[in-house]
DRENLUMDO-623546 format. One record per atom (N, C-alpha, C, O): atom name; residue number from 1; x negated, y negated, z negated; residue in one letter. Coordinates in steps of 0.2 Angstrom, whole numbers, plus 5000, padded with zeros to 4 digits. Layout:
// DRENLUMDO-623546
CA  NUM  X  Y  Z  A
...
//
This chain:
// DRENLUMDO-623546
N  1  5069  5103  4891  M
CA  1  5063  5100  4888  M
C  1  5059  5096  4892  M
O  1  5060  5099  4897  M
N  2  5056  5091  4894  G
CA  2  5053  5089  4898  G
C  2  5046  5086  4898  G
O  2  5042  5090  4894  G
N  3  5043  5080  4900  F
CA  3  5036  5077  4900  F
C  3  5038  5071  4893  F
O  3  5042  5068  4891  F
N  4  5032  5072  4890  S
CA  4  5031  5067  4883  S
C  4  5030  5062  4883  S
O  4  5033  5058  4879  S
N  5  5026  5060  4889  T
CA  5  5024  5053  4892  T
C  5  5024  5052  4901  T
O  5  5022  5058  4903  T
N  6  5025  5049  4905  E
CA  6  5025  5046  4910  E
C  6  5015  5050  4915  E
O  6  5014  5052  4920  E
N  7  5013  5048  4909  Q
CA  7  5003  5049  4911  Q
C  7  5005  5056  4909  Q
O  7  5002  5060  4914  Q
N  8  5007  5058  4906  E
CA  8  5007  5068  4909  E
C  8  5010  5069  4913  E
O  8  5008  5074  4916  E
N  9  5016  5067  4916  L
CA  9  5020  5068  4923  L
C  9  5015  5066  4929  L
O  9  5015  5070  4933  L
N  10  5011  5061  4930  V
CA  10  5007  5058  4934  V
C  10  5001  5063  4935  V
O  10  4998  5065  4940  V
N  11  4998  5064  4928  D
CA  11  4991  5068  4928  D
C  11  4995  5076  4934  D
O  11  4993  5078  4940  D
N  12  5000  5079  4930  L
CA  12  5000  5085  4934  L
C  12  5004  5085  4942  L
O  12  5003  5089  4946  L
N  13  5007  5078  4942  F
CA  13  5010  5080  4950  F
C  13  5003  5078  4954  F
O  13  5003  5081  4960  F
N  14  4998  5075  4952  K
CA  14  4991  5073  4956  K
C  14  4987  5081  4958  K
O  14  4983  5082  4962  K
N  15  4989  5085  4954  I
CA  15  4987  5093  4955  I
C  15  4991  5097  4959  I
O  15  4989  5102  4963  I
N  16  4997  5095  4959  S
CA  16  5003  5098  4962  S
C  16  5004  5097  4970  S
O  16  5005  5101  4975  S
N  17  5004  5091  4968  F
CA  17  5008  5087  4977  F
C  17  5005  5091  4983  F
O  17  5009  5093  4987  F
N  18  4999  5092  4982  S
CA  18  4996  5096  4988  S
C  18  5002  5102  4993  S
O  18  5001  5103  4999  S
N  19  5007  5103  4988  S
CA  19  5011  5112  4990  S
C  19  5017  5108  4993  S
O  19  5022  5112  4994  S
N  20  5017  5102  4995  K
CA  20  5022  5097  4996  K
C  20  5020  5093  5002  K
O  20  5024  5091  5007  K
N  21  5013  5090  5000  F
CA  21  5010  5086  5006  F
C  21  5004  5089  5007  F
O  21  4999  5091  5003  F
N  22  5004  5091  5016  N
CA  22  4999  5092  5019  N
C  22  4993  5086  5023  N
O  22  4993  5085  5029  N
N  23  4988  5084  5017  I
CA  23  4986  5076  5020  I
C  23  4978  5080  5020  I
O  23  4976  5082  5015  I
N  24  4976  5080  5026  A
CA  24  4969  5079  5029  A
C  24  4964  5073  5025  A
O  24  4967  5068  5025  A
N  25  4958  5073  5023  N
CA  25  4952  5067  5023  N
C  25  4958  5062  5017  N
O  25  4960  5057  5019  N
N  26  4959  5064  5013  K
CA  26  4964  5062  5008  K
C  26  4960  5057  5002  K
O  26  4954  5059  5001  K
N  27  4964  5052  5000  R
CA  27  4960  5048  4993  R
C  27  4966  5047  4991  R
O  27  4971  5046  4994  R
N  28  4964  5048  4985  V
CA  28  4970  5046  4980  V
C  28  4968  5041  4975  V
O  28  4962  5041  4974  V
N  29  4974  5034  4972  L
CA  29  4971  5030  4970  L
C  29  4979  5029  4965  L
O  29  4985  5029  4966  L
N  30  4975  5027  4959  E
CA  30  4982  5026  4953  E
C  30  4982  5019  4952  E
O  30  4977  5016  4952  E
N  31  4988  5018  4949  E
CA  31  4989  5010  4947  E
C  31  4986  5006  4951  E
O  31  4980  5004  4950  E
N  32  4990  5006  4958  V
CA  32  4988  5002  4963  V
C  32  4992  4995  4963  V
O  32  4997  4996  4965  V
N  33  4989  4990  4962  S
CA  33  4994  4985  4962  S
C  33  4992  4979  4967  S
O  33  4986  4976  4966  S
N  34  4996  4977  4972  L
CA  34  4994  4972  4978  L
C  34  5001  4966  4978  L
O  34  5001  4962  4982  L
N  35  5004  4966  4974  G
CA  35  5007  4959  4972  G
C  35  5016  4962  4970  G
O  35  5020  4959  4967  G
N  36  5017  4969  4973  F
CA  36  5027  4968  4970  F
C  36  5024  4976  4967  F
O  36  5024  4982  4969  F
N  37  5022  4972  4960  G
CA  37  5022  4979  4955  G
C  37  5016  4984  4955  G
O  37  5012  4983  4960  G
N  38  5015  4989  4950  I
CA  38  5009  4994  4951  I
C  38  5011  5001  4955  I
O  38  5015  5003  4951  I
N  39  5011  5003  4957  A
CA  39  5012  5010  4960  A
C  39  5006  5015  4958  A
O  39  5000  5015  4960  A
N  40  5011  5020  4952  D
CA  40  5007  5023  4950  D
C  40  5003  5030  4954  D
O  40  4999  5034  4952  D
N  41  5005  5030  4960  L
CA  41  5000  5034  4964  L
C  41  5000  5031  4971  L
O  41  5004  5027  4971  L
N  42  4996  5031  4976  V
CA  42  4996  5030  4982  V
C  42  4991  5034  4985  V
O  42  4985  5033  4985  V
N  43  4993  5040  4988  V
CA  43  4990  5045  4992  V
C  43  4988  5041  4999  V
O  43  4993  5038  5002  V
N  44  4982  5042  5003  T
CA  44  4982  5040  5009  T
C  44  4977  5044  5014  T
O  44  4971  5045  5012  T
N  45  4979  5046  5021  E
CA  45  4975  5049  5025  E
C  45  4970  5043  5027  E
O  45  4972  5038  5030  E
N  46  4962  5046  5026  L
CA  46  4958  5040  5030  L
C  46  4957  5042  5037  L
O  46  4959  5047  5040  L
N  47  4954  5036  5039  K
CA  47  4952  5038  5044  K
C  47  4946  5043  5045  K
O  47  4944  5045  5039  K
N  48  4941  5045  5052  D
CA  48  4935  5046  5052  D
C  48  4929  5042  5049  D
O  48  4929  5036  5050  D
N  49  4925  5043  5046  S
CA  49  4920  5037  5041  S
C  49  4917  5036  5047  S
O  49  4912  5033  5045  S
N  50  4917  5038  5054  A
CA  50  4914  5033  5060  A
C  50  4917  5027  5061  A
O  50  4915  5022  5063  A
N  51  4922  5028  5060  E
CA  51  4929  5023  5060  E
C  51  4927  5016  5057  E
O  51  4927  5010  5060  E
N  52  4927  5019  5050  I
CA  52  4924  5012  5047  I
C  52  4920  5009  5047  I
O  52  4915  5012  5045  I
N  53  4920  5002  5047  V
CA  53  4915  4999  5049  V
C  53  4912  4997  5042  V
O  53  4917  4996  5037  V
N  54  4906  4996  5041  K
CA  54  4905  4994  5032  K
C  54  4901  4988  5032  K
O  54  4897  4987  5035  K
N  55  4905  4984  5026  R
CA  55  4902  4976  5027  R
C  55  4904  4974  5020  R
O  55  4906  4978  5016  R
N  56  4904  4968  5019  E
CA  56  4905  4965  5015  E
C  56  4915  4965  5014  E
O  56  4919  4963  5018  E
N  57  4914  4967  5006  K
CA  57  4924  4967  5006  K
C  57  4926  4960  5007  K
O  57  4923  4955  5006  K
N  58  4932  4961  5010  L
CA  58  4936  4953  5011  L
C  58  4943  4952  5006  L
O  58  4947  4957  5005  L
N  59  4942  4946  5003  T
CA  59  4946  4945  4997  T
C  59  4952  4944  5000  T
O  59  4954  4943  5006  T
N  60  4958  4943  4994  S
CA  60  4965  4940  4998  S
C  60  4965  4934  4999  S
O  60  4970  4931  5000  S
N  61  4960  4930  5000  I
CA  61  4961  4924  5004  I
C  61  4958  4925  5010  I
O  61  4960  4923  5015  I
N  62  4954  4927  5009  D
CA  62  4950  4930  5018  D
C  62  4956  4934  5022  D
O  62  4956  4934  5028  D
N  63  4959  4937  5018  I
CA  63  4964  4942  5021  I
C  63  4971  4938  5025  I
O  63  4974  4940  5029  I
N  64  4972  4932  5021  N
CA  64  4977  4928  5023  N
C  64  4974  4922  5028  N
O  64  4978  4918  5032  N
N  65  4968  4920  5027  V
CA  65  4967  4915  5033  V
C  65  4966  4920  5039  V
O  65  4968  4918  5044  V
N  66  4964  4927  5037  Y
CA  66  4964  4930  5043  Y
C  66  4971  4931  5048  Y
O  66  4972  4931  5054  Y
N  67  4976  4932  5042  Q
CA  67  4984  4932  5044  Q
C  67  4986  4928  5050  Q
O  67  4989  4929  5056  Q
N  68  4982  4920  5046  I
CA  68  4986  4915  5049  I
C  68  4982  4911  5055  I
O  68  4985  4907  5059  I
N  69  4976  4914  5056  V
CA  69  4971  4913  5063  V
C  69  4977  4917  5066  V
O  69  4981  4914  5069  V
N  70  4977  4924  5066  K
CA  70  4980  4929  5069  K
C  70  4986  4928  5070  K
O  70  4987  4930  5076  K
N  71  4992  4925  5068  N
CA  71  4997  4923  5070  N
C  71  4997  4917  5074  N
O  71  4998  4918  5079  N
N  72  4995  4912  5073  K
CA  72  4996  4906  5077  K
C  72  4989  4905  5081  K
O  72  4987  4899  5082  K
N  73  4985  4911  5084  K
CA  73  4979  4912  5091  K
C  73  4975  4907  5088  K
O  73  4969  4909  5087  K
N  74  4977  4900  5087  K
CA  74  4971  4895  5088  K
C  74  4974  4888  5083  K
O  74  4979  4884  5085  K
N  75  4970  4887  5078  V
CA  75  4971  4883  5074  V
C  75  4964  4881  5071  V
O  75  4959  4883  5072  V
N  76  4966  4874  5067  S
CA  76  4963  4870  5064  S
C  76  4961  4871  5057  S
O  76  4964  4874  5053  S
N  77  4956  4867  5055  L
CA  77  4953  4868  5048  L
C  77  4960  4867  5044  L
O  77  4964  4872  5042  L
N  78  4962  4860  5045  D
CA  78  4967  4855  5041  D
C  78  4973  4860  5041  D
O  78  4977  4860  5036  D
N  79  4975  4864  5046  V
CA  79  4982  4868  5049  V
C  79  4982  4873  5040  V
O  79  4986  4872  5035  V
N  80  4976  4877  5042  V
CA  80  4974  4881  5036  V
C  80  4975  4880  5031  V
O  80  4979  4884  5027  V
N  81  4972  4875  5029  T
CA  81  4972  4872  5021  T
C  81  4977  4869  5017  T
O  81  4977  4867  5012  T
N  82  4984  4868  5025  T
CA  82  4989  4865  5021  T
C  82  4994  4870  5020  T
O  82  4999  4870  5016  T
N  83  4994  4875  5025  I
CA  83  4998  4883  5025  I
C  83  4997  4885  5017  I
O  83  5001  4884  5013  I
N  84  4989  4887  5015  T
CA  84  4986  4892  5011  T
C  84  4987  4887  5003  T
O  84  4988  4889  4997  T
N  85  4987  4881  5005  G
CA  85  4985  4876  4998  G
C  85  4978  4877  4992  G
O  85  4977  4875  4986  G
N  86  4975  4881  4999  I
CA  86  4970  4883  4996  I
C  86  4964  4879  4995  I
O  86  4962  4877  5000  I
N  87  4959  4878  4989  K
CA  87  4952  4872  4993  K
C  87  4950  4875  5000  K
O  87  4949  4880  5003  K
N  88  4949  4866  5004  K
CA  88  4946  4868  5008  K
C  88  4938  4869  5008  K
O  88  4934  4868  5013  K
N  89  4936  4869  5003  Q
CA  89  4927  4873  5004  Q
C  89  4929  4881  5004  Q
O  89  4924  4885  5005  Q
N  90  4934  4885  5002  D
CA  90  4936  4891  5000  D
C  90  4939  4894  5007  D
O  90  4938  4900  5009  D
N  91  4941  4890  5009  I
CA  91  4944  4892  5016  I
C  91  4939  4891  5021  I
O  91  4938  4896  5025  I
N  92  4933  4885  5022  I
CA  92  4928  4886  5026  I
C  92  4924  4892  5026  I
O  92  4922  4895  5031  I
N  93  4925  4895  5017  K
CA  93  4920  4900  5018  K
C  93  4923  4908  5019  K
O  93  4920  4913  5019  K
N  94  4930  4907  5019  S
CA  94  4931  4913  5021  S
C  94  4930  4914  5031  S
O  94  4929  4919  5034  S
N  95  4931  4905  5032  L
CA  95  4932  4907  5040  L
C  95  4925  4909  5042  L
O  95  4924  4913  5047  L
N  96  4921  4907  5038  E
CA  96  4913  4909  5042  E
C  96  4912  4916  5040  E
O  96  4908  4919  5043  E
N  97  4915  4919  5036  K
CA  97  4913  4927  5033  K
C  97  4918  4930  5041  K
O  97  4916  4933  5045  K
N  98  4926  4927  5041  L
CA  98  4928  4931  5046  L
C  98  4924  4930  5052  L
O  98  4922  4935  5056  L
N  99  4922  4925  5054  I
CA  99  4918  4923  5062  I
C  99  4912  4928  5060  I
O  99  4912  4933  5064  I
N  100  4906  4928  5055  E
CA  100  4903  4933  5054  E
C  100  4904  4941  5057  E
O  100  4901  4944  5061  E
N  101  4910  4941  5055  Y
CA  101  4912  4949  5056  Y
C  101  4918  4950  5064  Y
O  101  4921  4955  5065  Y
N  102  4918  4945  5068  S
CA  102  4921  4945  5071  S
C  102  4927  4946  5073  S
O  102  4929  4948  5078  S
N  103  4932  4943  5067  F
CA  103  4938  4942  5068  F
C  103  4941  4937  5070  F
O  103  4947  4938  5072  F
N  104  4937  4931  5070  V
CA  104  4938  4925  5071  V
C  104  4932  4921  5076  V
O  104  4926  4921  5074  V
N  105  4934  4917  5081  K
CA  105  4928  4912  5083  K
C  105  4930  4905  5083  K
O  105  4936  4902  5083  K
N  106  4923  4902  5083  R
CA  106  4924  4894  5082  R
C  106  4925  4892  5088  R
O  106  4922  4895  5092  R
N  107  4930  4886  5090  M
CA  107  4931  4883  5098  M
C  107  4932  4876  5096  M
O  107  4937  4874  5094  M
N  108  4926  4872  5097  D
CA  108  4925  4865  5094  D
C  108  4928  4865  5088  D
O  108  4926  4869  5084  D
N  109  4932  4861  5086  S
CA  109  4936  4859  5082  S
C  109  4943  4864  5077  S
O  109  4946  4862  5072  S
N  110  4943  4869  5081  Y
CA  110  4947  4874  5082  Y
C  110  4944  4882  5078  Y
O  110  4938  4884  5078  Y
N  111  4949  4886  5076  Y
CA  111  4948  4893  5076  Y
C  111  4951  4896  5077  Y
O  111  4957  4896  5075  Y
N  112  4949  4902  5083  V
CA  112  4953  4906  5087  V
C  112  4952  4913  5085  V
O  112  4947  4916  5082  V
N  113  4958  4915  5087  F
CA  113  4959  4925  5086  F
C  113  4955  4928  5090  F
O  113  4955  4927  5096  F
N  114  4951  4931  5087  S
CA  114  4946  4937  5091  S
C  114  4949  4942  5090  S
O  114  4955  4943  5092  S
N  115  4945  4948  5086  N
CA  115  4946  4953  5086  N
C  115  4952  4956  5079  N
O  115  4951  4955  5073  N
N  116  4955  4959  5081  K
CA  116  4959  4966  5077  K
C  116  4957  4967  5070  K
O  116  4951  4968  5069  K
N  117  4962  4967  5064  Y
CA  117  4957  4972  5059  Y
C  117  4959  4979  5059  Y
O  117  4965  4980  5057  Y
N  118  4956  4982  5060  E
CA  118  4956  4991  5057  E
C  118  4959  4993  5053  E
O  118  4957  4989  5049  E
N  119  4963  4997  5051  L
CA  119  4965  4998  5044  L
C  119  4959  5004  5044  L
O  119  4957  5007  5049  L
N  120  4957  5006  5038  S
CA  120  4955  5012  5035  S
C  120  4958  5016  5034  S
O  120  4955  5020  5030  S
N  121  4963  5017  5036  F
CA  121  4969  5023  5033  F
C  121  4974  5024  5040  F
O  121  4976  5020  5044  F
N  122  4975  5032  5040  K
CA  122  4982  5033  5046  K
C  122  4985  5033  5043  K
O  122  4988  5028  5045  K
N  123  4988  5035  5035  K
CA  123  4996  5033  5034  K
C  123  4992  5032  5027  K
O  123  4986  5034  5024  K
N  124  4999  5028  5024  N
CA  124  4999  5032  5015  N
C  124  5006  5030  5013  N
O  124  5010  5026  5015  N
N  125  5007  5036  5007  I
CA  125  5011  5036  5004  I
C  125  5012  5033  4994  I
O  125  5009  5035  4990  I
N  126  5017  5030  4994  A
CA  126  5018  5026  4985  A
C  126  5022  5030  4983  A
O  126  5027  5032  4986  A
N  127  5020  5032  4977  F
CA  127  5023  5035  4972  F
C  127  5025  5033  4965  F
O  127  5021  5033  4960  F
N  128  5032  5031  4965  E
CA  128  5033  5029  4958  E
C  128  5037  5036  4953  E
O  128  5043  5039  4953  E
N  129  5031  5036  4948  A
CA  129  5035  5041  4942  A
C  129  5037  5038  4938  A
O  129  5035  5032  4936  A
N  130  5044  5042  4934  K
CA  130  5045  5040  4929  K
C  130  5050  5045  4926  K
O  130  5053  5049  4929  K
N  131  5049  5046  4919  L
CA  131  5055  5051  4914  L
C  131  5059  5050  4915  L
O  131  5062  5056  4917  L
N  132  5064  5044  4915  R
CA  132  5069  5043  4915  R
C  132  5071  5038  4917  R
O  132  5067  5038  4922  R
N  133  5076  5032  4919  H
CA  133  5077  5027  4921  H
C  133  5077  5027  4932  H
O  133  5073  5023  4935  H
N  134  5081  5032  4934  W
CA  134  5079  5032  4941  W
C  134  5081  5026  4944  W
O  134  5080  5027  4950  W
N  135  5084  5022  4943  K
CA  135  5087  5015  4945  K
C  135  5081  5012  4947  K
O  135  5078  5011  4953  K
N  136  5078  5010  4943  K
CA  136  5072  5007  4939  K
C  136  5068  5009  4943  K
O  136  5066  5005  4947  K
N  137  5067  5017  4945  A
CA  137  5059  5017  4949  A
C  137  5061  5018  4956  A
O  137  5058  5020  4961  A
N  138  5069  5017  4957  L
CA  138  5070  5018  4965  L
C  138  5069  5008  4969  L
O  138  5069  5007  4974  L
N  139  5069  5004  4963  M
CA  139  5069  4998  4966  M
C  139  5061  4996  4966  M
O  139  5058  4992  4969  M
N  140  5060  4999  4961  Q
CA  140  5050  4999  4963  Q
C  140  5048  5002  4967  Q
O  140  5042  5001  4968  Q
N  141  5050  5007  4970  A
CA  141  5047  5012  4975  A
C  141  5051  5008  4981  A
O  141  5047  5008  4986  A
N  142  5057  5004  4982  Y
CA  142  5058  5001  4986  Y
C  142  5052  4997  4988  Y
O  142  5051  4997  4994  Y
N  143  5049  4994  4983  R
CA  143  5046  4988  4986  R
C  143  5038  4990  4986  R
O  143  5034  4985  4986  R
N  144  5037  4995  4985  Y
CA  144  5031  4999  4989  Y
C  144  5032  4998  4997  Y
O  144  5027  4996  5000  Y
N  145  5037  5000  4999  K
CA  145  5038  4999  5006  K
C  145  5035  4993  5011  K
O  145  5036  4991  5017  K
N  146  5032  4990  5006  W
CA  146  5030  4982  5011  W
C  146  5023  4986  5011  W
O  146  5019  4982  5015  W
N  147  5019  4991  5010  F
CA  147  5013  4991  5011  F
C  147  5012  4998  5012  F
O  147  5007  5000  5015  F
N  148  5017  5003  5011  A
CA  148  5017  5010  5011  A
C  148  5022  5013  5020  A
O  148  5027  5010  5022  A
N  149  5018  5020  5022  D
CA  149  5023  5021  5027  D
C  149  5030  5026  5023  D
O  149  5036  5026  5024  D
N  150  5027  5028  5018  Y
CA  150  5031  5031  5015  Y
C  150  5033  5030  5009  Y
O  150  5028  5028  5006  Y
N  151  5038  5030  5006  S
CA  151  5038  5030  4996  S
C  151  5042  5033  4993  S
O  151  5048  5032  4995  S
N  152  5041  5036  4988  Y
CA  152  5044  5041  4983  Y
C  152  5045  5039  4977  Y
O  152  5042  5035  4974  Y
N  153  5053  5042  4974  V
CA  153  5053  5041  4966  V
C  153  5051  5049  4966  V
O  153  5052  5054  4970  V
N  154  5046  5049  4960  V
CA  154  5046  5056  4956  V
C  154  5048  5055  4949  V
O  154  5047  5051  4945  V
N  155  5053  5062  4948  L
CA  155  5057  5061  4941  L
C  155  5056  5066  4936  L
O  155  5061  5069  4938  L
N  156  5053  5068  4932  D
CA  156  5054  5073  4927  D
C  156  5061  5077  4928  D
O  156  5066  5075  4927  D
N  157  5060  5083  4932  E
CA  157  5065  5087  4933  E
C  157  5073  5085  4927  E
O  157  5079  5083  4928  E
N  158  5069  5087  4920  A
CA  158  5073  5087  4914  A
C  158  5077  5081  4913  A
O  158  5081  5080  4907  A
N  159  5077  5076  4917  H
CA  159  5081  5068  4919  H
C  159  5082  5068  4925  H
O  159  5083  5062  4927  H
N  160  5083  5073  4928  S
CA  160  5084  5072  4935  S
C  160  5091  5071  4940  S
O  160  5092  5069  4946  S
N  161  5096  5074  4933  K
CA  161  5102  5074  4937  K
C  161  5104  5068  4939  K
O  161  5105  5069  4945  K
N  162  5106  5063  4936  A
CA  162  5108  5056  4939  A
C  162  5108  5055  4945  A
O  162  5112  5054  4949  A
N  163  5100  5054  4947  A
CA  163  5097  5053  4949  A
C  163  5100  5057  4958  A
O  163  5100  5054  4964  A
N  164  5101  5062  4957  I
CA  164  5101  5069  4962  I
C  164  5110  5066  4964  I
O  164  5111  5065  4970  I
N  165  5113  5066  4961  E
CA  165  5120  5065  4961  E
C  165  5121  5057  4967  E
O  165  5126  5056  4971  E
N  166  5117  5054  4966  N
CA  166  5116  5049  4967  N
C  166  5110  5046  4976  N
O  166  5108  5042  4979  N
N  167  5111  5055  4977  L
CA  167  5105  5053  4982  L
C  167  5107  5050  4990  L
O  167  5102  5049  4993  L
N  168  5113  5049  4992  P
CA  168  5115  5043  4995  P
C  168  5112  5037  4996  P
O  168  5109  5036  5002  P
N  169  5111  5033  4990  L
CA  169  5107  5028  4989  L
C  169  5100  5028  4991  L
O  169  5097  5024  4994  L
N  170  5096  5034  4988  F
CA  170  5090  5035  4991  F
C  170  5090  5035  4999  F
O  170  5086  5033  5003  F
N  171  5095  5039  5000  E
CA  171  5094  5039  5009  E
C  171  5097  5031  5011  E
O  171  5094  5028  5016  E
N  172  5101  5028  5009  K
CA  172  5101  5021  5011  K
C  172  5096  5017  5011  K
O  172  5096  5012  5015  K
N  173  5092  5018  5008  L
CA  173  5084  5013  5007  L
C  173  5079  5016  5009  L
O  173  5074  5012  5008  L
N  174  5079  5022  5012  N
CA  174  5077  5024  5016  N
C  174  5068  5027  5007  N
O  174  5062  5026  5008  N
N  175  5071  5029  5003  V
CA  175  5065  5030  5000  V
C  175  5065  5038  4995  V
O  175  5069  5041  4992  V
N  176  5061  5039  4996  G
CA  176  5061  5049  4994  G
C  176  5061  5051  4987  G
O  176  5058  5047  4983  G
N  177  5064  5057  4985  L
CA  177  5065  5058  4978  L
C  177  5063  5066  4978  L
O  177  5066  5071  4981  L
N  178  5059  5065  4975  L
CA  178  5055  5072  4970  L
C  178  5056  5073  4963  L
O  178  5056  5068  4960  L
N  179  5058  5078  4962  T
CA  179  5056  5080  4954  T
C  179  5050  5084  4953  T
O  179  5046  5086  4958  T
N  180  5049  5085  4946  I
CA  180  5043  5092  4945  I
C  180  5044  5092  4938  I
O  180  5045  5087  4934  I
N  181  5043  5098  4937  S
CA  181  5044  5102  4930  S
C  181  5038  5101  4928  S
O  181  5033  5099  4930  S
N  182  5039  5104  4920  I
CA  182  5031  5104  4915  I
C  182  5029  5109  4918  I
O  182  5023  5108  4918  I
N  183  5030  5115  4921  D
CA  183  5027  5122  4925  D
C  183  5025  5118  4932  D
O  183  5025  5123  4936  D
N  184  5024  5112  4934  G
CA  184  5020  5110  4939  G
C  184  5025  5111  4947  G
O  184  5023  5109  4952  G
N  185  5031  5113  4946  V
CA  185  5035  5114  4950  V
C  185  5038  5109  4954  V
O  185  5042  5105  4952  V
N  186  5037  5108  4960  I
CA  186  5041  5100  4966  I
C  186  5045  5102  4970  I
O  186  5044  5107  4974  I
N  187  5052  5099  4968  K
CA  187  5056  5100  4971  K
C  187  5059  5094  4977  K
O  187  5064  5090  4975  K
N  188  5057  5094  4982  K
CA  188  5058  5087  4987  K
C  188  5068  5088  4989  K
O  188  5070  5093  4992  K
N  189  5071  5082  4987  Y
CA  189  5079  5083  4989  Y
C  189  5080  5076  4995  Y
O  189  5084  5076  5000  Y
N  190  5075  5072  4995  Y
CA  190  5077  5069  5001  Y
C  190  5071  5063  5003  Y
O  190  5070  5058  5001  Y
N  191  5066  5067  5009  H
CA  191  5060  5067  5014  H
C  191  5061  5059  5019  H
O  191  5062  5059  5025  H
N  192  5060  5053  5015  P
CA  192  5062  5047  5020  P
C  192  5058  5048  5026  P
O  192  5053  5051  5026  P
N  193  5060  5045  5031  K
CA  193  5058  5044  5038  K
C  193  5052  5038  5038  K
O  193  5052  5033  5034  K
N  194  5047  5040  5042  K
CA  194  5042  5034  5042  K
C  194  5043  5028  5046  K
O  194  5043  5027  5052  K
N  195  5043  5023  5040  Q
CA  195  5044  5017  5041  Q
C  195  5037  5013  5042  Q
O  195  5032  5014  5039  Q
N  196  5038  5007  5048  K
CA  196  5033  5005  5046  K
C  196  5030  4999  5040  K
O  196  5035  4997  5037  K
N  197  5027  4997  5039  P
CA  197  5026  4995  5031  P
C  197  5028  4986  5034  P
O  197  5026  4983  5039  P
N  198  5032  4983  5030  L
CA  198  5032  4977  5032  L
C  198  5029  4971  5028  L
O  198  5032  4967  5026  L
N  199  5024  4971  5027  D
CA  199  5017  4967  5026  D
C  199  5010  4968  5029  D
O  199  5007  4973  5028  D
N  200  5008  4964  5034  P
CA  200  5003  4968  5033  P
C  200  4995  4965  5030  P
O  200  4990  4968  5030  P
N  201  4996  4960  5028  T
CA  201  4991  4957  5024  T
C  201  4992  4962  5018  T
O  201  4986  4962  5015  T
N  202  4996  4965  5014  M
CA  202  4995  4967  5010  M
C  202  4993  4975  5011  M
O  202  4991  4978  5007  M
N  203  4994  4978  5018  Q
CA  203  4991  4983  5021  Q
C  203  4985  4982  5019  Q
O  203  4982  4985  5015  Q
N  204  4981  4978  5023  M
CA  204  4974  4974  5023  M
C  204  4970  4977  5017  M
O  204  4965  4981  5017  M
N  205  4975  4972  5010  L
CA  205  4972  4973  5003  L
C  205  4971  4982  5003  L
O  205  4965  4985  5003  L
N  206  4977  4984  5004  L
CA  206  4975  4990  5002  L
C  206  4969  4995  5007  L
O  206  4967  5000  5006  L
N  207  4968  4993  5011  S
CA  207  4963  4996  5016  S
C  207  4955  4994  5013  S
O  207  4950  4997  5012  S
N  208  4957  4986  5013  E
CA  208  4949  4987  5006  E
C  208  4947  4990  5000  E
O  208  4942  4993  4998  E
N  209  4952  4989  4999  V
CA  209  4952  4993  4991  V
C  209  4951  5001  4995  V
O  209  4950  5005  4989  V
N  210  4951  5004  4998  L
CA  210  4952  5011  4998  L
C  210  4943  5011  5001  L
O  210  4939  5015  4999  L
N  211  4941  5006  5006  M
CA  211  4934  5007  5008  M
C  211  4927  5003  5002  M
O  211  4921  5002  5003  M
N  212  4931  5002  4997  Y
CA  212  4925  4996  4992  Y
C  212  4928  4997  4985  Y
O  212  4928  4993  4980  Y
N  213  4931  5004  4986  Q
CA  213  4932  5006  4976  Q
C  213  4926  5008  4973  Q
O  213  4925  5009  4967  Q
//
């Protein structure tokens, strides 16, 4: 006998996961959407509050503009507008905000990278929960590697046999595999290696969500 719903599984996992994951100063987010599906849970280890600068939240446009200036080091307004396809007035608004917060400097008719954005967390772990359909869960969890240091599939233990038999695929994709029983017992079948997230923009989006939720 297994769980009746995925939400039932997620709710119990939230209570029980600390037995397998020792994370200090943690924050737990549900239904996290950053552009590659919706992660059921994201658990982050926050930096000390003294390290987090309080300011107005950066939008996705602000972050995209920041990344362009950072990568190019020196860029004109027209180039940023062309790359993003966003209205010039919105780009100007983002650049003004980035200048105010010292991420960017104005130099004549150009914008120059100034200071690196500091993430609000030390690490984060994404979880995709499923009652069955382990292949679908695996592919979804793999997408979370764009922003997560670690990504896991969490399956109902009652329906996990096929996934366990295909453990080499989890290892190949570096996605962890956990099962949870209806009495809250979590078993870890594969612990992925820490891997640098693939998309800095998505990491920044998550960081902003954490600071301003």
